[in-house]
Kinemage of the C-alpha trace (Angstrom):
@kinemage 1
@onewidth
@group {chain A} dominant
@subgroup {mainchain}
@vectorlist {calphas} color= white
{ca unk a 1} P 285.537 189.737 209.667
{ca unk a 2} L 286.356 189.406 206.001
{ca unk a 3} L 284.223 190.647 203.003
{ca unk a 4} L 284.018 189.218 199.449
{ca unk a 5} L 282.069 190.217 196.711
{ca unk a 6} L 279.848 187.426 194.928
{ca unk a 7} L 277.282 187.495 192.003
{ca unk a 8} L 274.988 184.649 193.244
{ca unk a 9} L 273.730 183.087 196.481
{ca unk a 10} L 275.939 180.365 197.006
{ca unk a 11} L 275.360 177.087 199.259
{ca unk a 12} L 279.203 176.688 200.272
{ca unk a 13} L 282.146 178.873 200.774
{ca unk a 14} L 284.360 179.351 197.752
{ca unk a 15} L 287.271 179.791 199.989
{ca unk a 16} L 287.112 176.926 202.413
{ca unk a 17} L 284.094 174.818 200.908
{ca unk a 18} L 282.111 174.635 204.206
{ca unk a 19} L 278.250 175.271 203.957
{ca unk a 20} L 277.202 178.988 204.114
{ca unk a 21} L 274.991 180.480 206.741
{ca unk a 22} L 273.514 183.692 206.784
{ca unk a 23} L 274.261 186.819 209.519
{ca unk a 24} L 273.085 190.572 209.561
{ca unk a 25} L 275.671 192.941 208.218
{ca unk a 26} L 274.768 196.634 207.117
{ca unk a 27} L 271.322 196.233 208.014
{ca unk a 28} L 270.621 193.205 205.813
{ca unk a 29} L 270.816 189.234 205.976
{ca unk a 30} L 273.956 188.315 203.781
{ca unk a 31} L 275.266 185.008 203.250
{ca unk a 32} L 278.170 184.007 205.765
{ca unk a 33} L 280.921 181.324 206.117
{ca unk a 34} L 280.985 180.629 209.886
{ca unk a 35} L 284.840 178.945 209.047
{ca unk a 36} L 286.326 181.972 207.195
{ca unk a 37} L 284.389 184.291 209.038
{ca unk a 38} L 283.617 185.824 205.958
{ca unk a 39} L 280.466 188.080 204.729
{ca unk a 40} L 279.496 187.218 200.965
{ca unk a 41} L 278.103 190.520 199.837
{ca unk a 42} L 275.967 189.879 196.277
{ca unk a 43} L 276.605 192.334 193.583
{ca unk a 44} L 275.276 192.573 190.084
{ca unk a 45} L 277.217 191.414 187.267
{ca unk a 46} L 278.376 193.798 184.811
{ca unk a 47} L 277.246 193.398 180.983
{ca unk a 48} L 277.554 195.333 177.845
{ca unk a 49} L 275.081 195.876 174.763
{ca unk a 50} L 275.994 197.851 171.768
{ca unk a 51} L 272.669 199.432 169.577
{ca unk a 52} L 274.292 199.446 166.129
{ca unk a 53} L 271.845 201.379 163.951
{ca unk a 54} L 270.898 203.605 161.062
{ca unk a 55} L 267.984 205.695 159.883
{ca unk a 56} L 265.780 202.554 159.332
{ca unk a 57} L 267.293 199.385 160.587
{ca unk a 58} L 268.970 198.054 163.739
{ca unk a 59} L 271.177 194.952 164.257
{ca unk a 60} L 269.579 192.117 166.341
{ca unk a 61} L 270.863 188.771 167.358
{ca unk a 62} L 268.983 185.564 167.026
{ca unk a 63} L 270.794 183.221 169.429
{ca unk a 64} L 269.898 179.593 170.136
{ca unk a 65} L 270.590 179.742 173.714
{ca unk a 66} L 267.799 179.429 176.533
{ca unk a 67} L 267.860 182.608 177.542
{ca unk a 68} L 267.167 184.161 174.307
{ca unk a 69} L 265.032 181.205 173.094
{ca unk a 70} L 262.621 182.472 170.296
{ca unk a 71} L 263.863 186.268 170.906
{ca unk a 72} L 265.774 188.997 169.051
{ca unk a 73} L 268.240 190.665 171.087
{ca unk a 74} L 271.038 193.222 171.285
{ca unk a 75} L 274.584 192.076 170.769
{ca unk a 76} L 276.307 192.189 174.090
{ca unk a 77} L 277.503 190.220 176.850
{ca unk a 78} L 279.350 189.946 180.202
{ca unk a 79} L 282.676 192.007 181.113
{ca unk a 80} L 285.809 190.020 181.514
{ca unk a 81} L 287.553 191.184 184.854
{ca unk a 82} L 290.114 193.420 183.306
{ca unk a 83} L 287.941 194.766 180.734
{ca unk a 84} L 286.370 198.375 180.738
{ca unk a 85} L 282.725 198.535 179.491
{ca unk a 86} L 283.716 199.899 175.817
{ca unk a 87} L 285.918 197.341 175.321
{ca unk a 88} L 283.677 194.701 176.427
{ca unk a 89} L 281.059 195.972 174.472
{ca unk a 90} L 283.266 196.029 171.441
{ca unk a 91} L 284.767 192.962 171.815
{ca unk a 92} L 281.277 191.117 172.484
{ca unk a 93} L 279.830 192.944 169.031
{ca unk a 94} L 283.004 191.334 166.867
{ca unk a 95} L 282.507 187.976 168.378
{ca unk a 96} L 279.207 187.896 167.510
{ca unk a 97} L 278.467 189.704 164.417
{ca unk a 98} L 282.171 190.014 162.968
{ca unk a 99} L 281.488 193.950 163.010
{ca unk a 100} L 284.141 196.179 164.532
{ca unk a 101} L 284.317 199.864 165.669
{ca unk a 102} L 286.302 202.554 167.094
{ca unk a 103} L 285.686 203.241 170.823
{ca unk a 104} L 285.880 207.158 169.738
{ca unk a 105} L 282.232 206.169 167.978
{ca unk a 106} L 280.556 204.585 170.741
{ca unk a 107} L 277.859 207.157 172.654
{ca unk a 108} L 276.797 206.154 175.785
{ca unk a 109} L 273.095 205.234 176.273
{ca unk a 110} L 271.710 204.082 179.696
{ca unk a 111} L 272.281 201.538 182.314
{ca unk a 112} L 269.792 199.218 183.079
{ca unk a 113} L 269.202 197.215 186.441
{ca unk a 114} L 268.234 193.522 185.699
{ca unk a 115} L 266.758 191.394 188.605
{ca unk a 116} L 266.815 187.448 188.301
{ca unk a 117} L 265.909 185.029 191.069
{ca unk a 118} L 269.529 183.973 191.307
{ca unk a 119} L 271.614 187.332 190.504
{ca unk a 120} L 271.329 190.711 189.036
{ca unk a 121} L 272.846 192.424 186.470
{ca unk a 122} L 274.096 196.062 185.239
{ca unk a 123} L 273.666 196.194 181.543
{ca unk a 124} L 275.376 199.136 179.840
{ca unk a 125} L 274.337 200.320 176.517
{ca unk a 126} L 276.422 202.045 173.964
{ca unk a 127} L 275.133 203.075 170.523
{ca unk a 128} L 277.296 203.548 167.054
{ca unk a 129} L 275.666 204.431 163.992
{ca unk a 130} L 275.902 201.772 161.173
{ca unk a 131} L 278.223 204.113 159.023
{ca unk a 132} L 280.851 203.616 161.825
{ca unk a 133} L 281.228 199.946 162.001
{ca unk a 134} L 283.025 197.632 159.905
{ca unk a 135} L 283.819 194.225 158.909
{ca unk a 136} L 281.332 191.668 157.440
{ca unk a 137} L 278.249 190.805 159.013
{ca unk a 138} L 277.942 187.065 160.094
{ca unk a 139} L 276.622 185.235 163.006
{ca unk a 140} L 278.864 183.892 165.955
{ca unk a 141} L 278.554 180.373 164.871
{ca unk a 142} L 275.725 177.605 163.196
{ca unk a 143} L 272.642 178.740 164.129
{ca unk a 144} L 273.553 182.005 165.097
{ca unk a 145} L 272.071 184.766 163.433
{ca unk a 146} L 272.872 188.512 162.767
{ca unk a 147} L 271.081 191.046 160.824
{ca unk a 148} L 269.718 194.309 160.629
{ca unk a 149} L 265.836 194.460 161.051
{ca unk a 150} L 263.833 197.572 160.314
{ca unk a 151} L 263.362 199.686 163.521
{ca unk a 152} L 259.605 199.958 163.512
{ca unk a 153} L 259.134 195.965 163.574
{ca unk a 154} L 261.486 195.636 166.282
{ca unk a 155} L 259.754 198.163 168.158
{ca unk a 156} L 256.410 196.732 167.661
{ca unk a 157} L 257.463 192.988 168.039
{ca unk a 158} L 256.685 192.975 171.823
{ca unk a 159} L 256.659 189.325 171.564
{ca unk a 160} L 259.951 188.626 169.620
{ca unk a 161} L 262.034 191.647 171.607
{ca unk a 162} L 262.429 192.396 175.296
{ca unk a 163} L 260.939 195.609 176.887
{ca unk a 164} L 264.465 196.766 178.007
{ca unk a 165} L 265.710 196.227 174.273
{ca unk a 166} L 262.990 198.013 172.846
{ca unk a 167} L 263.460 200.997 175.258
{ca unk a 168} L 267.481 201.112 174.879
{ca unk a 169} L 266.901 200.666 171.144
{ca unk a 170} L 264.974 204.100 171.092
{ca unk a 171} L 266.935 205.913 173.540
{ca unk a 172} L 270.064 205.264 171.461
{ca unk a 173} L 268.093 206.283 168.185
{ca unk a 174} L 266.295 209.420 169.550
{ca unk a 175} L 267.435 210.115 172.828
{ca unk a 176} L 270.499 211.907 174.633
{ca unk a 177} L 273.815 210.664 173.881
{ca unk a 178} L 272.530 209.864 170.408
{ca unk a 179} L 275.438 208.691 167.981
{ca unk a 180} L 275.128 210.552 164.674
């Protein structure tokens, strides 16, 4: 028997195209391809966010994409296969906001496990003080907004900012690993 890592539950095998069944492996039911005799073991997808802040404001995005509709969110995204976490966060920061930072200026904040019906994520979070970023702030594309918002407003906007983003912002500003 062979084992492959996957992020979502498949209907068909990614190797041969056969319909997927299930089998017990390590005490749990897993997707399994009977033709390839391959267990398809689900694993979280890694993503990285960066909290850019100063004493009064925090950088937030307003993106016109379905999963963020009506919400402000932290800059960040999914890791590419050959990227480390800091590299991912800095690439996403530049793509989404036009801002750059030195990896040595990033402080580790936390990792959050987020579960969804078809997948799960590990979201690593780093922080960098606004004085340590460079570049001209601009949204990734038309309709995308990147702006510094007052921290107090972001932390009290429970209808516009996810709880997990608020918690990570508080940790970045007040908690261990605080960037100064």
